[in-house]
C-alpha positions in Angstrom: -28.9 -3.8 6.2 -28.4 -2.7 9.8 -25.1 -1.0 10.0 -25.2 -0.4 13.8 -26.0 -4.0 14.7 -23.9 -5.4 17.6 -22.3 -8.7 17.2 -20.8 -10.9 19.9 -17.0 -11.3 19.9 -17.3 -14.8 18.4 -19.8 -13.7 15.8 -17.4 -10.9 14.9 -14.5 -13.4 14.4 -16.7 -15.6 12.2 -18.1 -12.6 10.3 -14.6 -11.3 9.6 -13.3 -14.6 8.3 -16.4 -15.0 6.1 -16.1 -11.4 4.8 -12.6 -12.1 3.7 -13.8 -15.0 1.7 -13.1 -18.1 3.9 -15.5 -21.0 3.5 -17.5 -22.2 6.4 -15.3 -25.3 6.7 -12.1 -23.2 6.7 -13.6 -21.0 9.4 -14.5 -24.1 11.5 -10.9 -25.5 11.1 -9.3 -22.2 12.0 -11.4 -21.5 15.1 -11.5 -25.2 16.2 -15.3 -25.5 16.1 -17.7 -27.6 14.0 -18.9 -26.5 10.6 -22.5 -26.8 11.9 -21.7 -24.2 14.6 -20.3 -21.9 11.9 -23.5 -22.3 9.9 -25.7 -21.6 12.9 -23.6 -18.6 13.9 -23.6 -17.3 10.3 -27.4 -17.6 10.2 -27.6 -15.6 13.4 -25.3 -12.9 12.0 -27.3 -12.6 8.8 -30.5 -12.3 10.9 -29.0 -9.6 13.2 -27.7 -7.6 10.2 -30.8 -8.1 8.1 -28.9 -9.6 5.2 -29.2 -12.8 3.2 -25.9 -13.3 1.2 -22.2 -13.5 1.9 -21.6 -10.6 -0.4 -23.8 -8.4 1.7 -21.8 -9.5 4.7 -18.6 -8.4 2.9 -20.2 -5.0 2.2 -21.3 -4.7 5.9 -17.8 -5.6 7.2 -15.9 -3.2 5.0 -18.4 -0.4 5.5 -18.3 -0.7 9.3 -14.7 -1.7 9.9 -12.8 0.2 7.1 -14.9 3.3 7.3 -16.3 3.1 3.8 -19.6 5.0 3.7 -22.6 3.2 2.2 -24.0 6.4 0.8 -21.3 6.9 -1.8 -22.4 7.4 -5.4 -21.4 4.6 -7.9 -18.5 6.6 -9.3 -16.9 7.1 -5.9 -17.5 3.5 -4.9 -15.8 2.3 -8.1 -12.9 4.6 -7.4 -12.6 3.3 -3.9 -12.8 -0.3 -5.2 -10.0 0.4 -7.6 -7.8 1.8 -4.9 -8.4 -1.2 -2.7 -7.7 -3.5 -5.6 -4.3 -1.8 -6.1 -3.6 -2.0 -2.4 -4.3 -5.8 -2.1 -3.2 -6.9 -5.6 0.6 -6.7 -5.1 0.3 -8.8 -2.0 -1.5 -11.5 -4.0 1.3 -11.6 -6.6 4.0 -11.7 -4.0 2.4 -14.6 -2.1 1.7 -16.5 -5.3 5.4 -17.3 -5.9 5.9 -18.4 -2.3 3.2 -21.0 -2.4 4.0 -22.3 -6.0 4.8 -25.9 -6.3 5.3 -27.4 -9.7 3.0 -30.2 -10.8 4.3 -33.7 -10.7 4.7 -35.6 -13.9 1.8 -37.6 -15.0 1.8 -41.2 -13.9 -0.2 -42.5 -16.8 1.9 -44.0 -19.6 1.3 -43.1 -23.2 1.7 -45.5 -26.0 4.4 -44.1 -28.3 5.8 -45.8 -31.3 9.0 -47.7 -30.6 11.7 -49.2 -32.7 14.0 -51.8 -31.1 12.8 -50.9 -27.6 13.6 -47.2 -27.9 11.2 -44.5 -28.6 11.4 -43.0 -32.0 11.6 -39.4 -30.8 14.8 -40.3 -28.9 16.5 -41.3 -32.1 15.6 -38.2 -34.0 18.6 -36.0 -34.7 17.3 -32.5 -35.3 20.5 -31.4 -37.0 19.4 -33.4 -40.0 16.5 -30.9 -40.5 18.6 -27.8 -40.3 21.2 -28.2 -43.0 22.9 -25.0 -44.0 21.9 -23.5 -47.4 25.0 -22.9 -49.6 
């Protein structure tokens, strides 16, 4: 991995979005370019950085932009990862409720036993089951 590789401004935009977990189609939609252009640019980014996977791109991005040194031992890296998790986790929980929409009822009908055109479970009186014990 080449930490001091220079990316063009457009490659930097694409690399940032990919590092944050956006798919190539999402990047294309957000930047108003074709998905094929994003694929070609991602291939050029990987070649410039000497990497092969999106996870390596994430590591490169956070090491260069957030100041996380690559040379940290595993214990320190795990500690930094936990701190970053606690930094970003509350935001995920807060935005979850804003975007929540309840599922709609199923459209498929189920065959339920009926008596005189009414479902049997509508006629059930649950008070019959709970009689007080004297």
